[in-house]
C-alpha positions in Angstrom: 0.0 0.0 0.0 1.4 3.3 -1.0 1.0 5.8 1.8 3.8 8.3 0.9 5.8 7.5 4.0 8.2 4.8 5.1 8.2 3.5 8.6 11.3 3.9 10.6 11.5 3.3 14.3 7.8 3.4 14.7 7.4 6.9 13.1 6.5 7.9 9.6 8.9 10.0 7.5 8.3 11.6 4.1 9.5 9.8 1.1 8.3 12.0 -1.7 9.9 9.9 -4.5 7.4 7.1 -3.7 4.3 9.2 -3.7 1.9 9.5 -6.7 -1.4 11.2 -7.0 -4.8 10.8 -8.7 -6.8 13.8 -9.6 -10.6 14.0 -9.4 -12.3 16.9 -11.2 -15.9 17.4 -10.4 -18.2 18.6 -13.2 -21.5 19.5 -11.5 -23.7 20.2 -14.5 -26.6 17.9 -15.4 -29.4 18.1 -18.0 -31.8 16.7 -15.3 -31.2 16.0 -11.6 -32.2 12.5 -10.8 -34.6 12.1 -7.9 -32.2 9.7 -6.0 -29.1 11.9 -6.4 -27.5 13.8 -3.5 -24.3 14.8 -5.3 -23.2 18.4 -5.7 -24.9 19.1 -9.0 -26.8 21.9 -10.8 -29.3 21.8 -13.6 -27.8 23.2 -16.9 -30.0 22.5 -19.9 -28.4 23.6 -22.1 -24.9 24.2 -20.6 -24.2 27.8 -21.6 -20.7 28.2 -23.1 -19.8 31.2 -20.9 -20.6 29.2 -17.8 -18.6 26.2 -19.1 -15.6 28.5 -19.8 -15.8 30.1 -16.4 -15.9 26.8 -14.6 -13.0 25.2 -16.6 -11.0 28.3 -15.9 -11.8 28.0 -12.2 -10.6 24.4 -12.1 -7.3 25.4 -13.8 -6.8 28.1 -11.2 -7.5 25.8 -8.3 -5.1 23.3 -9.7 -2.4 25.9 -10.0 -2.9 26.9 -6.4 -2.9 23.4 -5.0 -0.2 21.7 -7.0 2.7 22.7 -4.9 0.9 21.7 -1.7 0.3 18.1 -2.8 3.9 17.0 -2.1 3.7 14.5 -5.0 5.4 14.1 -8.3 3.9 11.4 -10.4 0.4 11.6 -11.9 -1.3 8.2 -12.1 -5.0 8.8 -12.7 -7.4 11.6 -13.8 -11.1 11.1 -13.2 -13.7 13.6 -14.5 -16.8 12.9 -12.6 -20.1 14.5 -11.9 -22.7 15.5 -12.6 -22.3 14.9 -16.3 -18.8 15.7 -17.6 -19.8 14.7 -21.1 -21.8 17.8 -21.4 -18.5 19.7 -21.7 -17.1 20.3 -25.2 -14.1 18.0 -26.1 -12.0 21.2 -26.2 -12.7 21.8 -22.5 -11.9 18.2 -21.6 -8.6 18.5 -23.5 -7.8 21.7 -21.5 -8.4 20.0 -18.2 -6.5 16.8 -19.1 -3.5 18.9 -20.3 -3.6 21.1 -17.2 -3.3 18.0 -15.0 -0.6 16.4 -17.1 1.5 19.6 -17.4 1.6 20.2 -13.6 2.9 16.8 -12.6 5.1 14.1 -14.1 2.6 11.9 -15.8 3.1 8.1 -15.6 3.5 6.5 -19.0 0.0 5.0 -18.8 -2.1 7.6 -17.0 -5.7 6.4 -16.7 -8.1 9.2 -17.8 -11.7 8.4 -17.0 -14.7 10.5 -18.2 -18.2 9.8 -16.8 -20.6 9.9 -19.7 -24.4 9.9 -19.8 -26.3 8.5 -22.8 -27.9 11.3 -24.8 -25.1 13.7 -24.2 -22.6 12.2 -26.7 -22.7 10.9 -30.2 -20.4 9.5 -32.9 -18.9 13.0 -33.5 -18.3 14.0 -29.8 -16.8 10.8 -28.6 -13.8 10.8 -30.9 -13.1 14.3 -29.6 -12.9 13.0 -26.1 -10.5 10.3 -27.2 -8.4 12.9 -28.9 -8.5 15.0 -25.7 -6.7 12.1 -23.9 -9.6 10.2 -22.4 -8.9 6.5 -22.5 -11.6 5.2 -20.2 -15.4 5.8 -20.3 -17.8 5.3 -17.5 -21.2 5.2 -19.0 -24.3 5.8 -16.8 -26.6 3.3 -18.4 -28.4 2.3 -15.1 -30.9 0.1 -17.1 -31.7 -1.0 -20.6 -35.5 -0.9 -19.7 -37.4 2.3 -20.6 -39.9 1.7 -17.8 -37.1 1.4 -15.2 -35.3 4.5 -16.6 -38.5 6.5 -16.5 -39.1 5.5 -12.8 -35.6 6.4 -12.0 -36.1 9.9 -13.5 -33.3 9.4 -16.0 -33.0 11.8 -19.0 -32.2 9.1 -21.6 -34.0 6.2 -23.2 -32.8 2.6 -23.5 -32.0 3.0 -27.2 -29.8 6.0 -26.4 -27.8 3.8 -24.0 -27.2 1.2 -26.6 -26.2 3.8 -29.2 -23.8 5.4 -26.7 -22.0 2.0 -26.1 -21.8 1.3 -29.8 -20.5 4.8 -30.5 -17.8 4.3 -27.8 -16.5 1.3 -29.6 -16.7 3.0 -32.9 -14.6 5.9 -31.4 -11.9 3.3 -30.4 -12.5 3.1 -26.7 -11.2 -0.3 -25.5 -11.9 0.4 -21.8 -15.6 1.0 -21.1 -17.3 0.7 -17.7 -21.1 0.5 -17.4 -23.1 1.5 -14.4 -26.2 -0.5 -13.5 -28.8 0.2 -10.7 -30.4 -2.9 -9.1 -33.7 -3.0 -7.2 -35.0 0.1 -8.9 -38.7 1.0 -8.5 -40.8 -1.6 -10.3 -37.8 -3.7 -11.4 -38.4 -7.4 -11.2 -36.2 -10.4 -12.0 -37.3 -10.6 -15.6 -36.3 -7.0 -16.2 -33.0 -7.6 -14.5 -32.2 -10.6 -16.7 -33.0 -8.5 -19.7 -30.7 -5.8 -18.5 -27.9 -8.4 -18.0 -28.5 -9.9 -21.4 -28.1 -6.5 -23.0 -25.0 -5.7 -20.9 -23.2 -8.9 -21.7 -23.9 -8.6 -25.4 -21.9 -5.4 -25.3 -19.2 -7.1 -23.3 -17.8 -4.2 -21.2 -14.4 -4.3 -19.6 -15.9 -3.1 -16.3 -19.2 -2.9 -14.5 -20.3 -1.0 -11.4 -23.6 -2.1 -9.9 -25.5 -0.8 -6.9 -28.8 -1.4 -5.2 -30.8 1.8 -5.3 -30.1 3.7 -2.1 -32.5 6.4 -0.9 -30.5 9.4 0.4 -32.0 11.9 2.9 -33.3 15.1 1.4 -33.8 13.7 -2.1 -37.2 13.6 -4.0 -37.1 9.8 -3.6 -36.8 10.2 0.1 -39.8 12.5 0.2 -41.8 10.1 -2.0 -40.8 7.2 0.2 -41.9 9.0 3.4 -45.3 9.6 1.8 -45.7 5.9 0.7 -45.4 6.9 -3.0 -42.3 4.9 -3.9 -42.5 1.2 -4.6 -39.1 -0.3 -3.8 -38.0 -3.9 -3.8 -37.9 -5.6 -0.4 -34.5 -6.5 1.1 -34.8 -10.1 0.2 -35.5 -9.3 -3.5 -32.7 -6.8 -3.6 -30.2 -9.3 -2.2 -31.4 -11.9 -4.7 -30.9 -9.5 -7.5 -27.4 -8.6 -6.4 -26.5 -12.2 -6.1 -27.8 -12.8 -9.6 -25.8 -9.9 -11.1 -22.6 -11.3 -9.5 -23.3 -14.8 -10.9 -24.0 -13.6 -14.4 -21.0 -11.3 -14.5 -18.6 -13.9 -13.1 -19.9 -16.4 -15.6 -18.9 -13.9 -18.4 -15.4 -13.4 -17.0 -16.2 -10.0 -15.4 -15.0 -10.7 -11.9 -15.8 -8.9 -8.6 -12.8 -7.1 -7.2 -14.7 -4.8 -4.9 -18.2 -5.1 -3.4 -19.9 -3.0 -6.2 -17.3 -3.3 -9.0 -16.5 -6.0 -11.5 -13.8 -6.2 -14.2 -12.2 -8.3 -16.8 -8.4 -9.0 -16.0 -6.4 -5.8 -16.1 -9.4 -3.4 -16.2 -10.1 -2.7 -12.6 -10.5 1.1 -12.0 -7.1 2.3 -11.0 -8.5 5.7 -9.8 -11.1 4.2 -7.5 -8.6 1.8 -6.1 -6.8 4.8 -4.7 -9.7 5.5 -2.4 -9.9 1.9 -1.2 -6.1 1.8 -0.7 -6.1 5.2 1.1 -3.7 6.7 -1.5 -3.5 10.4 -2.3 -6.3 12.0 -4.4 -6.4 15.7 -5.2 -10.1 16.7 -5.5 -10.9 19.9 -7.5 -14.2 21.6 -8.2 -17.6 21.9 -6.5 -17.9 19.6 -3.5 -14.7 17.7 -4.3 -12.9 15.8 -1.6 -9.1 15.5 -1.4 -7.3 12.6 0.4 -3.9 13.8 1.5 -0.9 11.6 2.2 0.6 11.2 5.6 2.8 14.0 7.0 4.5 14.6 10.3 1.5 16.6 11.5 -1.0 14.1 10.1 0.7 10.6 10.3 -2.4 8.9 9.0 -3.3 11.4 6.3 -5.9 14.2 6.1 -9.0 15.3 4.1 -10.3 18.5 2.6 -13.6 19.2 1.0 -14.7 22.1 -1.2 -17.9 24.1 -1.0 -20.9 22.3 -2.6 -22.5 25.5 -4.1 -21.5 26.3 -7.6 -21.6 30.1 -7.3 -19.9 30.1 -3.9 -17.1 27.9 -5.3 -16.6 30.2 -8.4 -16.6 33.4 -6.3 -14.0 32.0 -3.9 -11.7 30.8 -6.6 -12.1 34.1 -8.6 -11.4 36.2 -5.6 -8.2 34.4 -4.8 -9.6 32.6 -1.7 -9.7 28.9 -0.9 -12.8 26.9 -2.0 -12.6 24.7 1.1 -15.9 24.3 3.0 -14.1 23.8 6.3 -10.7 23.4 7.8 -8.5 20.5 6.9 -9.5 17.3 8.7 -6.5 15.5 10.2 -7.4 11.8 10.6 -7.2 10.6 14.2 -5.6 7.2 14.8 -9.0 5.6 15.7 -10.7 7.0 12.6 -7.8 5.9 10.4 -7.8 2.4 11.9 -11.5 1.9 11.2 -11.3 3.3 7.7 -8.2 1.1 6.9 -10.3 -2.0 7.9 -13.6 -1.2 6.1 -12.0 0.2 2.9 -9.8 -2.9 2.6 -12.7 -5.2 3.3 -14.5 -3.7 0.4 -12.0 -5.3 -1.9 -11.6 -9.0 -2.9 -8.0 -8.8 -1.7 -9.1 -7.9 1.8 -7.0 -6.5 4.7 -3.4 -7.4 5.0 -2.5 -7.6 8.7 1.1 -6.8 8.1 0.4 -3.5 6.4 -2.1 -2.6 9.1 0.4 -3.4 11.9 3.1 -1.4 10.1 1.0 1.7 10.3 -0.8 1.3 13.6 1.7 -0.7 15.7 -0.4 -3.8 16.3 -2.6 -6.3 14.4 -6.3 -5.7 13.7 -7.3 -8.0 16.6 -5.6 -5.7 19.0 -8.2 -3.1 18.3 -11.2 -5.0 17.0 -10.8 -8.4 18.5 -14.4 -9.0 19.7 -15.9 -7.9 16.4 -13.5 -10.0 14.3 -14.0 -13.1 16.5 -17.8 -12.7 16.2 -17.8 -12.2 12.4 -15.4 -15.1 11.8 -17.5 -17.4 13.9 -20.6 -16.2 12.1 -19.1 -17.0 8.7 -19.0 -13.4 7.5 -15.2 -13.0 7.7 -12.3 -15.2 6.7 -9.1 -14.9 8.7 -5.8 -16.3 7.5 -3.1 -17.7 9.8 -1.3 -14.4 9.4 -4.3 -12.5 10.5 -5.4 -11.2 7.1 -9.1 -10.6 6.8 -11.5 -10.9 3.9 -15.3 -10.9 3.5 -17.0 -14.2 2.7 -19.8 -14.3 0.2 -22.4 -14.0 3.0 -20.4 -11.2 4.4 -20.5 -9.2 1.2 -24.3 -9.3 1.3 -24.4 -7.7 4.8 -21.3 -5.6 4.4 -22.8 -2.3 5.6 -23.7 -3.8 9.0 -20.2 -5.4 9.2 -18.5 -2.1 8.5 -20.5 -0.5 11.4 -18.4 -2.6 13.7 -15.2 -0.8 12.7 -16.2 2.8 12.2 
């Protein structure tokens, strides 16, 4: 695990040569705000060119101000997320990618991901993104069923999803991830099987799949509180998630994290940085930065930007910081819990030796009762060396398991 520090005599000391960074750029614009979404987004239909230019310029300015403070030299990943980054012109994406590459020493194989929504791209725009340096697309399909898409409040139709995937291949993209939502309102097993059939016909390199989660403050949360939202029960949702994993595994798209599946060599390198607690520089509205360990923050630190678009722009344009609050230095107890639950999200699990090197003792020294109970219950596997990994039953109740550690 790359933490940016080498252990010596029980303390952590900077070793900048070993530290790399991933950059996350948040693009908050959406044609329509989905009723289940609680991200930092704004409706922009259409996205006015002056606003696009203003926001891109603000991202470049923030990047300039924060590059020297990162303490890193090698750029490994760039992730343009949202929102709907594919609403931007290819020229804007090219500017942002080049801005990142020019301010760091890019690795020879920098992974550059662009989140894309069907209906916002076509066979003319996608080649422009490829020319801009994007080499990985994450496509927000969510479903190939028009009824499900309508109930989810999505802006696109199923045919647009299929056309987007075909256009991605025609543009030369050989690394495509597809997002699917499971247990959507009104979705049944037949609809899910149809979605999986369509997905596997396309044969993506990567799939992210999630059971629909109702976030507080969203229109779906309000509808649910009024009894106006028909959701799958927990048993049905679990059954659907199991079926997704079975179908994907049978097609050679293997789970490497609770919600993520990939063919060999195509796991998301950027997202792995979060699960491995490696540095990420977050830029833009609501973006979160994960900082490497330093002497004053031996387990790392976090920063988060303001979630309001106009407030963010005004701060950047006035020369002020866009941070919503002060830098959060991770306390040892917080860092220990996060080290466990983030590692347990992955198929590799938690390596006891790495944990002990950072925290001075094995996981059982801090979480012995919980580990013993979960191992006896069949939810955790423990190796003779003390390494931990979720079992298949553990994956299905992972949220309750993680509550034991954080």
